[in-house]
C-alpha positions as CSV (number, residue, x, y, z in Angstrom):
1,M,-101.8,35.9,-71.4
2,T,-101.9,39.3,-69.6
3,K,-98.7,40.9,-68.7
4,A,-98.1,42.2,-65.1
5,I,-96.9,45.6,-64.7
6,F,-94.5,46.3,-61.8
7,E,-93.4,49.8,-60.6
8,S,-89.6,50.1,-59.9
9,K,-87.7,52.6,-57.9
10,Y,-83.9,53.3,-57.6
11,I,-82.7,53.9,-54.1
12,D,-79.4,55.4,-53.9
13,E,-76.7,53.7,-51.8
14,P,-76.9,55.6,-48.4
15,L,-73.8,57.0,-46.8
16,L,-72.6,55.5,-43.6
17,V,-71.5,57.6,-40.7
18,F,-68.1,57.0,-39.0
19,G,-66.0,58.8,-36.4
20,G,-65.8,62.7,-36.6
21,Q,-69.3,62.5,-38.2
22,K,-67.4,61.5,-41.5
23,E,-69.6,59.8,-44.2
24,E,-68.4,57.0,-46.6
25,K,-70.3,54.5,-48.5
26,D,-67.9,51.6,-48.1
27,P,-67.6,50.5,-44.4
28,R,-64.0,49.2,-45.0
29,I,-62.9,52.7,-46.2
30,G,-64.9,54.5,-43.5
31,L,-63.3,52.4,-40.7
32,T,-59.9,52.7,-42.1
33,Y,-59.8,56.5,-42.4
34,H,-62.3,57.7,-39.8
35,G,-62.7,54.8,-37.4
36,P,-66.2,53.7,-35.8
37,Y,-68.9,56.1,-35.1
38,H,-69.3,57.9,-31.9
39,F,-71.4,60.8,-30.5
40,S,-69.9,64.3,-31.1
41,T,-69.8,64.7,-27.4
42,E,-67.4,61.6,-27.0
43,E,-63.8,61.9,-27.4
44,T,-63.5,58.1,-28.0
45,P,-65.9,55.6,-29.2
46,S,-67.8,53.7,-26.7
47,P,-67.2,50.9,-25.9
48,N,-63.3,51.3,-26.1
49,V,-62.8,47.5,-25.3
50,V,-64.2,44.3,-26.4
51,K,-64.0,41.5,-23.6
52,V,-63.2,38.2,-25.3
53,G,-63.8,34.7,-23.8
54,I,-62.3,31.6,-25.4
55,V,-63.3,28.0,-25.3
56,G,-60.8,25.4,-26.6
57,S,-57.8,23.1,-25.9
58,G,-54.6,24.5,-24.4
59,L,-53.2,24.7,-27.9
60,T,-56.2,26.5,-29.5
61,I,-56.7,29.0,-26.7
62,S,-53.0,29.9,-27.0
63,L,-53.2,30.2,-30.9
64,T,-56.4,32.4,-30.4
65,K,-54.5,34.9,-28.1
66,K,-51.8,35.1,-30.7
67,L,-54.3,35.8,-33.5
68,L,-55.8,38.5,-31.3
69,D,-52.4,40.1,-30.8
70,Q,-51.8,40.0,-34.6
71,L,-55.1,41.9,-35.2
72,R,-54.1,44.7,-32.9
73,A,-51.3,45.6,-35.3
74,P,-52.0,47.3,-38.7
75,I,-52.0,44.7,-41.6
76,Q,-50.9,46.0,-45.0
77,S,-53.0,44.9,-48.0
78,R,-51.0,43.1,-50.8
79,E,-53.1,44.9,-53.5
80,A,-52.3,48.1,-55.2
81,N,-55.9,49.2,-55.3
82,K,-56.3,50.5,-51.7
83,W,-59.8,51.6,-52.2
84,L,-60.9,48.0,-53.2
85,Y,-58.5,46.4,-50.7
86,P,-57.5,48.9,-48.1
87,D,-55.1,48.3,-45.3
88,F,-56.3,47.0,-41.9
89,P,-55.6,49.8,-39.5
90,G,-55.3,47.4,-36.4
91,F,-57.8,46.9,-33.6
92,S,-56.3,48.8,-30.9
93,T,-56.9,52.1,-28.8
94,S,-53.8,53.5,-30.4
95,T,-55.1,53.2,-34.1
96,V,-58.1,54.9,-35.5
97,I,-60.3,52.1,-34.4
98,K,-59.9,53.3,-30.8
99,C,-60.8,50.0,-29.2
100,D,-58.9,47.2,-28.0
101,F,-59.4,43.3,-27.0
102,S,-59.4,42.4,-23.5
103,T,-58.7,38.8,-22.3
104,S,-58.9,37.1,-18.9
105,S,-58.3,33.7,-17.5
106,N,-61.8,34.1,-15.9
107,W,-63.3,34.1,-19.4
108,E,-61.3,30.9,-20.6
109,A,-62.6,27.4,-20.3
110,T,-60.1,24.6,-21.3
111,I,-61.3,21.5,-23.0
112,T,-58.9,18.7,-21.6
113,D,-57.5,15.8,-23.6
114,G,-59.6,13.3,-21.6
115,E,-62.8,15.2,-22.6
116,I,-61.8,15.1,-26.3
117,K,-61.1,11.3,-26.1
118,L,-64.5,10.7,-24.6
119,V,-66.3,12.4,-27.5
120,L,-64.1,10.6,-30.2
121,S,-64.7,7.4,-28.3
122,I,-68.3,7.5,-29.6
123,A,-67.8,5.4,-32.7
124,E,-71.1,3.6,-33.1
125,D,-73.5,6.6,-33.5
126,V,-72.2,9.6,-35.6
127,N,-75.1,11.7,-34.4
128,K,-74.4,10.9,-30.7
129,R,-70.6,11.8,-31.3
130,I,-71.6,15.2,-32.9
131,A,-74.0,15.9,-30.2
132,A,-71.4,15.1,-27.6
133,G,-69.0,17.6,-29.2
134,V,-71.7,20.3,-29.4
135,N,-72.7,19.8,-25.9
136,L,-69.1,20.0,-24.6
137,F,-68.6,23.4,-26.0
138,K,-72.1,24.5,-25.0
139,D,-71.5,23.6,-21.4
140,K,-68.2,25.5,-21.4
141,V,-69.7,28.6,-22.9
142,R,-72.5,28.5,-20.4
143,A,-70.1,28.2,-17.5
144,I,-68.3,31.4,-18.9
145,S,-71.7,33.2,-19.3
146,L,-72.5,32.7,-15.6
147,E,-69.6,34.9,-14.6
148,D,-70.6,38.2,-13.0
149,N,-68.2,40.1,-15.2
150,K,-68.9,38.2,-18.4
151,P,-67.2,38.8,-21.8
152,D,-68.9,40.4,-24.8
153,V,-67.8,37.6,-27.2
154,I,-67.0,34.1,-26.7
155,I,-64.6,32.3,-29.3
156,C,-64.9,28.6,-29.7
157,A,-61.6,27.5,-30.9
158,I,-62.1,24.1,-32.0
159,P,-59.4,21.5,-31.7
160,I,-58.6,19.6,-35.1
161,D,-59.8,16.2,-33.7
162,I,-63.3,17.7,-32.8
163,E,-63.4,19.2,-36.1
164,D,-62.7,16.0,-38.1
165,Y,-64.8,13.6,-36.0
166,C,-67.7,16.1,-35.4
167,G,-67.6,18.6,-38.2
168,I,-68.1,18.1,-42.0
169,S,-65.8,15.5,-43.0
170,D,-65.6,11.7,-44.4
171,K,-65.7,10.7,-40.7
172,T,-69.3,12.1,-40.2
173,S,-70.7,10.6,-43.4
174,G,-74.2,9.1,-42.7
175,A,-74.9,11.6,-40.0
176,K,-78.8,12.5,-40.0
177,R,-79.6,16.1,-40.4
178,P,-81.7,17.5,-37.5
179,K,-85.2,18.7,-38.3
180,F,-85.6,21.9,-40.0
181,T,-86.4,24.9,-37.8
182,A,-89.3,27.1,-38.7
183,I,-86.8,29.8,-40.0
184,E,-84.9,27.1,-41.9
185,K,-88.2,26.0,-43.6
186,L,-89.0,29.4,-44.5
187,R,-85.4,29.7,-46.1
188,A,-85.8,26.7,-48.2
189,E,-89.3,27.8,-49.4
190,L,-87.9,31.1,-50.6
191,K,-84.9,29.8,-52.2
192,A,-87.2,27.3,-54.0
193,K,-89.2,30.4,-55.5
194,G,-85.8,31.9,-56.6
195,Q,-85.4,34.3,-53.7
196,R,-81.7,35.4,-53.0
197,L,-80.9,35.8,-49.4
198,L,-78.0,37.7,-47.4
199,D,-76.2,34.6,-46.7
200,E,-74.8,34.5,-50.3
201,W,-72.9,37.6,-49.2
202,G,-71.6,35.9,-46.0
203,L,-74.3,37.2,-43.6
204,D,-75.9,34.5,-41.4
205,F,-79.6,33.6,-41.9
206,G,-80.4,32.3,-38.4
207,E,-82.7,32.8,-35.5
208,L,-82.2,35.6,-33.1
209,S,-80.6,34.6,-29.6
210,P,-83.5,33.9,-27.0
211,N,-81.4,35.9,-24.6
212,P,-80.3,39.1,-25.9
213,K,-78.1,39.8,-23.0
214,S,-76.1,36.6,-23.4
215,A,-72.4,36.7,-24.8
216,T,-72.0,36.2,-28.6
217,S,-70.2,33.1,-29.5
218,I,-67.9,32.9,-32.5
219,S,-66.5,29.6,-33.7
220,I,-63.0,29.2,-35.2
221,T,-61.1,26.1,-36.0
222,R,-57.5,25.0,-35.8
């Protein structure tokens, strides 16, 4: 049996550039001490505001706004090693981040109790209930994205009933999995060959949005 010979090279970890042209290897440390990168000709980073839309029930929209308010203030790390576990400086124009969240009622879409009950009433077919829950959020996100002055990010603040009856739980056991997309098939083939992927580090391995100008959607649950 012949042995294969592979050439290997060591690539040193690159330095990342942050505010004031300061360099750090760790993005957490860089953001904590220097803030985000901006051109040397700019006094503050651009953009200095992130427009946030929210889709959810009255309760989850209110809780999301409270969370954004908490993120504006510094959060102290409970760990002694501040290099491994640095403090969060706070997402605000008054901190080193030099950027703030902006919300507006024009970027909110409320899911009513009646709409939730209509989804939960689909008991005979789990897949239809899941699809109804997805379409409920999809339609609300689409409505917000049609605004002339649209948000940069849309948070889907999922009510607990929708999460229980349409998410991964004992109430959705027996649901059929949708057919693999081309990217999912490739992912499965690579994993079968022992290839490690970025999702092991919390990064999404998914298809790019077909519309790069559309608002980003983030899902949180309550």
